[in-house]
N, C-alpha and C positions, 0 to 999 in steps of 0.2 A: 481321408476317405480312400483315395487312390492307393495309398500304401497298405491299408488294411485289406482292401480287395485283392491287391496283388499277392499279399502274404497268404491269404486264404486260398487263392488260386494255386499258388506254388505248393501248398500243403496237400491240396487235392491231387495234383499231378504227382507229387512224391508218393502218395499212397497208391495211386494207380500204377506207377512204375514198379513199386515194390510187389504189387500183386503179380506181376509177370517176372519177378525174380531179378530185376535190374535196378540199379541206383537211379533215383530221380534227380530233378534239377537242383535241389538244395544240397544233396550229397555230392553231386559232381562239382558244384561251385565251391563247397568247403574243401574238397580235395585240392583245388587249384591254389589254395593258400600255400601249399608245400610242393605238391606234385606238378609235373610239367603241364601247363595249360594247353587246351585244345587250340586256342587262337591268341597268341601274345599280342598281335596287332590290335585285336578287338579290346583287350584289357587296357592297352595304352590309350586307345581312342576313348574308352569309358573314363579313364582318368582325366583326359583332356576336358571332357564335359564337366567333371567335378571341379576342375580348377578354374572354370570361368567365373566362379564367385570370389576368387582370391586376387589380390593385387599381384603385379608382375614379379616382384621380389620373392613372394612366397611361392609363386608358380615355379620359378627357377629352382628354389630349394626343394620343392616336391619332386620335380623331374630328376634332379640330381640324386635324391634319396631313392627313387624307384630304380634308376640305373645302377646305383651302388648295391642295392639289395639284390638285384638280378645278378650282378657280378659275383657277389658272395655266394649266392645259391648255386650258380654255375660252377664255381670252384669247389664247393662242397660235393656236388654231384660228380665232378671230374675226379676228385680225390677218392671218393667212395666207389668209383667205377659204376655210377648209376646215371648214365647219361640219358637225356630225354629222347627215347626212341619212339614213343607214341604220342608226342606232343611237341610244343615249341620250347626251345631252350630259354626263352625269356618271357616275361609277362607277370610273373609272381610279384615282382616289385611294384608294379602298377596297382595290383589288387591290394597289396599291403598299404600303399599310400592312401587309397580310397578308404579303407577301414580305419587307418590312422586319422584321417580327417573326421570321421564319425566320432572317434574317441576324443579328439580335440574339441569338437563341437559341444560335447557333453561336459567336459572337464575344464575347458579354458574359455569358452564363449558364453555370453548371456544375451538375452533379449533378441533383437532383430538380427544380430550377427550370428547367433546360434541357429536361428531359423533359416537364414540364408545359406549357411554352410551345410546344414542338414538337407536342404533342398538340392544342393549340388551333389552331395553324396547319394541321395536318392536317385537323381538323374543318371549318374554314372552306373549305379548298381542295377537300375532298371534295364539299361541296355545289355549288361552282362547277363542278368537273369533271364531277360527276354530270349537270348540265344539258347540258354539251357532249357527253358520251357518249350521252345520250338523243337529242340531235339527230342524231348520227351513226348510231345504231341505226335511227332512222326512215328515214334515207336508205337504209340497207342493206336494210331490209324492202321498200322500194318497188322496188329494183333487182333483188333476188334472188327475189322471190315474184310472178311475173307473173299467177298465178291467185289469185283470192280466193274466200272461202267465204261471202259475204254472203247468197246465196240460202238456204243452210242456216240461217244465223242468223235471217233474216227469217221463215222458215217455222217454226222452233222457237219464235220469239218470239210466235207466235199464242197459245201456251199462257199467256203473261203479258199478253195484250191489246195487243201492239204499242204499248207505252207511248210510244215516241218520237213517234208520229204525233199523238196528242192533245196531248202536251206541246209539240210543235213549233208546233201551231196556237195554243196558249195563249201561248207566248212571242211569237209574231208579233202576237197581239192586244194584248199589253201595250205594244207600240211601243218607242220609243227608251229609255224609263225602265227597263222590265224587262230589255231586252237589255243595256244598259250595266251594270246592277247585276250580272247573272249573268256577264257577260263579265269584270268586275273580279274577282269571286270566283274564276272559273275560271282566270284568268291569274295571280292572286297567291297561288296555293295554297302555293308554296314559302315565300313571305314569312310566311304565316299559320303554317306549320309552325315557322319560326324563332322566332316569338313564343312558342309553346308550349315549344319547346326551351330558350329563354332562361330561362323560368320554372323548368324542371327543372334547369338548370345554374347557377342563381343563386348557389349556395354553393360553386362549384368553387374560386374564388380563396381563400376562407377555409379550406376543408377540405383544399386542395392535392391533390385527387383528383376524378375524374369518377365519377358514379353508375354502378352496374353496368349498368343498362338505361335508355335514354332514347330519345326519338322519332327522333333522327337515324339511329340504327342501323337501325331498321325502314324509314325513309324511303329510305335508300340501298339497302338490300337489295331492296326492292320494285322500285326502278328498275334494279337489276342483273339480277334474275331475270325480270321481266315481259317484256322484249323477246325473251327466248328462247322464250316461249310465242307471241309474235307470229309468230315464224318457223315454228312448228308449226301455227298456226291463223290464217292471214292474213285479216283482215277490215278493210274501209275505213270502214264505217259507213253508216247510212241516207241521210244527206244527199248522199253521193257515189254510192253504189250504186243508189239509187232516186230521185235528183234531180240538179240541176245543180251542186250544191255550195255555193250561196249564195242560193237563191231567197227564203227567208224573211227575209234581211237587206236586201233591196232597200228603199231608203228609210229604213233604220234605221242601217246602219253604212257608213262610207266604204270599209271593207275589201271590201265586196261588189263594188265597181267594178273591183277588181284581182284578185278571186279567180279561180283557174283553173277553168274550166268542165269538168266531167266528164260532161256530158250525152251525149257520143258513146260513152262507155263504160257508162253507166248502163242498168239494165234498162228504165227509163222515167221520165218526170217525174211520180213518184207522191208523193214526200215533200214536205210533211206532209199533203197533202189526202186521198190515197187509200191505204188500207192495201194492202200487197202481196197479190196473189192467192195462194191455196194451190195449189201445183202440184208438179211433180217437180223438186226443187232440184238444181243442178249447179254445179260450179266455173266461174267466169267470168273471162275476161281483163280486166285493168285497166291503167291507164297506169303509167308508171315515175316518177311524181311523188308521188302520194298515198300517205302512209304507211299501212301495214297494222297499225294500232295500236289495235285495238278489243278484242281478246280476250286477257286480261281488261281491264276498265276500270281503268287505273292511277290515274286521277284519283279514282275511287271508292275504290280501295285507300288512296291517300294521305289522302283526306278522313276515312276510317274511322280511320286512324292518328292524325290530329289529334284526332278525337273521343275515342278511347280514352285518349290521353295527357293530355287536358285534364280528365279526370274528377276528378283529385286537386288541381286548381287552385282558385283562388277563384271566386266565383260568376260574375264577368264572363268569366273564361276558359272556364268550363263552358258558358256561354251562347254565347260566340263559337264554340266547337268544335261545338256543336249546329247553330248557324246555318250554319257553313261546310259541314257535312255535307249538310244539307238543300238548300242553294243549289247545291252542286256536283252533287248528284244531279239536280236540276232542270235545270242547265245541260247536263250530259252528254246527257240525253235531249232537252231542248228545243232544243238546237242541232243535233240530228241526228247527233251524233258517235258515239253508242252505241245499241245495242239494250238492252232491259231485261235480257235474258239475260247481257249483258256485265257489268252491274252486280252481278248475283247472283254471277257468277264472281269479280268483283273483291273482294267481301266475303269469300268463302271463301278466296281467295288470300291476302289480307293477314292474316286471323286465323290461318291456318296458319303464316305466317312469324312472326307475333308469338308464337304458341305455341312454335315451334321455338326462337326466341331465348330466351324465358323458361325453357324446359326445359333448354337448354344452360347457362344461368347456374346452374341448380339441380343440374346433374349428371346429367341424363337419367334421372330416376326413372320408375317405371312409369306414373304419371299423365301425365307430360310426353310420353312416347313414345306413349301411347294417344291423347292429344289431337292431336299433330302428325300421327300416322298417319291418324286419322279425317278431319282436314281435307284431307290430301293425297288420300285415297281419294275423298272427295266431289268435290273439284276435278277429278280425273281422270274420274270418272263423268259430271260435267257436260259436259266436253269431248267425251267419246265419245257421249253422248246427243245433243248438239247436231249432231254430225256424221252419226250413223247412224240416229237415231230422230226426226229433225225432222218428217217427214211424219206420223208417228203422233202427235207432240206437237200438231201443228196440227189434226188430225182429232178428238182427244180432249182439248181444253184443260181440261175440268173434272176430268180425272184427272191430267194431267201438270203443269198449273199449280200445284195444291197440292203435288204431289210435289217440284217444284223448290224451292218456298218452304220446305217442311218439311225438305228436305236442308240448305238454308242455315241454317234455324232450329236444326237439330241442332248445327251447328258453332258458332253463336253461343251456344247454351245450354251446350254443353260447355266453350267457352272461359270464359264468365263463371263457371260453377260451379267449374271447376278452378283458375282463377287466383285466385278468391276464397278457396278453401281454402289456396292458397299464401301468402296474406298473413300476415305475422307476427301472432300473437295477443298482445294486451296482457297483460302479466304481472298476475296477480291481486294485489290489495292485501292485504298480510298483516293478519290479524285479531289484534288484541292481546287477550289474556285479561283479562277485567274484574278490576280490583283490588277486593279486599274492603273494604268501608267500615270505617273505624275504629270500634271499640266506643265 
């Protein structure tokens, strides 16, 4: 059912992208069988998810085959003077191995072995295709939503102290070191998620089944549902709506030299030096290039997912999950990609999805319905408040700021309390009756 729904969704996005004269997710993915992939690391991470269903010997063979294929393709490109200038020089081999596993499943496996291998292939391809569909969604938001609501968000964000502005100055002050560290964390979020997922799925090959709930489910559902909210609440972010799009990267990143300037569309060159003034917000026109991908912050949602699912891992994994969450929050604000209010909405958004998935696995009892309904209600209330109460939020930050944080905290507290109660209780150790001592 999930596979059929995903295929239909991809076809719809492919048609929508073609309508604007650009290749869709299916076309882009097929191209990466031969052409340089956009992210070789993501393809190898997806292959790793596929290989969780195989024993160790077959995993080593698959990895060796992927590396060998990449080496051959690299030599062919080098000999033909067709080096990968617009993508990664490796990663095709990993995609070939995933597709090869699908062929083996249909031709060499039967019964439960075939089903298990196809589930592994589907898991790996879902991660790859999820990235492609996300890129297409961003294109659609920029083409179909000419008006953005950044003035409303910036006004409402006064209640939270306009956190993007001071953190933007802080990131600029850290120079190349701070920027590159946060940029790495921000860009490799999917790979970090795969590391946690591999820990959760480490026993699949031995047990011959997948666990009921794991990180990949939440990760993919966040990416599927989040862009729908983009369409309802289009926002481009502080660095674009209130800046040139790259000003604090000058002298730090080479990307700044080729970054598209949005200054002709911006309210003014205010970010990150001058917080936006409080006024009467209104929708504003923006270019057809910049994605409207701020509300909610999906990077925050994904980082929270990594944090939640790393809690039952070893100490190193728990530490890494905490670090990735903190660094992602700093990057989303410090790069000017999001307002503080976006992050609050992202936390509520992902906890609602997590709650719904866990409640579905349990059979939708009263506690699960109450938790999911509470999260959905708070999320909807946040969107309505940002849109219609932003002037009041800016004028009375000491009232609305705590209220926003309390609303988020209520969802966090409800999630922790309810899911903790759902955890299986250890069986009590039977007490043996003491034996009477012999006379």
